[in-house]
N, C-alpha and C positions, 0 to 999 in steps of 0.2 A: 762279112764285113762287120766291124766292131761298132756298136752303137755309141754315139757321141756323147762324151761326159759333159754335163752341164757346167757352164762357167761359174766358178764359186764367186760369192759376193766379196767385194774387197773390204767390207766393213768388219769381217772377221766372224760373223755368225756362220753356223754350219749349215747354210742354205745356198741354193743356186741363186745367182744374181736376180733372175727373173722373179723368183719367189720372195726375195728379200727387198733390197733397196730399188731394184729395177721397177717394181710396181708403183713406187712413190715417184721415181723419176718420170714414170709414164702418166702421173696425175692423181693417183690415189692419195688422200691425206695420211700422213703419218699418225699413228695412234697415239703416240706419246713423244716426249721431248728426246728421249734416248734414241728412238728410232729415227727421228728427224736428224739428230746429230750424226748418227751412223750413215744416213743417206746423204748428208752433205759431204761427209768424208768421201764416200763413194763417188760423189759428183766432182770432187777435186781429183780423184784418181782418174776418172773418165773424162775430165775437162768440160764438164756441163755447166758453163757459166750461166746460162739462162735459168737453170734450176737453182743454182746458188743465189741468184738475185731475187728470184720469185719466193725463196724461203727466208729471205732476210727481212726483218721487220722494217716497215717503211720509215720509221723514225731514226734508224742508224744505217739504212742501206746506202751504199755508195752508188754513184751515178752509173759506173760501169766497172767490170773487172777486165783485165787483160792478162790472163794466165799465161798466154803464149809470148808475152813481152820479155820476160826474163828467161834464165836458163830453165830448162824443164826439170820438174820434180819427179822423182821415181819414188812413189809412195810405198813404204815397206810394211806398214801394219798399225793397227788401232788398238788400244786397250782402253776400255771404260773403267775408271776408278770408282767413281760414286755417282749417284743420281739421287735427286730429291724432287718431289712434286708437291706443290701446295695450291690447290684450285687450278687457276689458269696461269700459274707461274712455275717455272722448274729451273733447275740447275743441273748440269752434267759436267763432271771433271773427267778429262780424258788426257791420254798421252798418244800423240800420233807421231810416227817415225817416217822419215823420208831421206833421200839422198839428192843433193843438188851439186852438179859439177864435181862428182866424186867425194863430196864432203857430207858426212852423216849428220843429220839434225834431228833433235827431239823437241817437239812442240807439247808442252804441258799447259793446259788451259781449263779454266772453269768457265763454262759458257752459260749464259742466262737465255731463257726462252719464255715466250708468252703464247697463249692460245687465244685467238680471236676467231669468232665465227666458225668454230669447230676445226680450225687449222692451227698447228704450231709453227712459230716463226722464231728464227734465231735473232736475238737482240744485240748482244755483245759478249765479250769475254775478257777475263783477266789472264794474261799469260804469265806463267811462273818461270 
């Protein structure tokens, strides 16, 4: 019997899901803003609404997410363009690709993050 191949992480890093974003989804804090952004992308892929809300800064967090309300998105990939960190603030520019209802979409965003009490949080983003 062939050993089971570990599930690759949706974020695009060359690691198994459990060794990459899965550990953050299980409760470990992301060490930097890029890792948090990648884990949030993976959470969208896996439909982890609780994680998305928990990692969204309280000042901008919506009351709820309903990812199942619209047509399902098939996430196709993530590319991190740039990242910068200054103390407890950071920015990550990325492009995420998905397909919704047969239509290909490209999301280009510069996201802002803050670190509070040792944890990174998504604040907001500018979509290009």
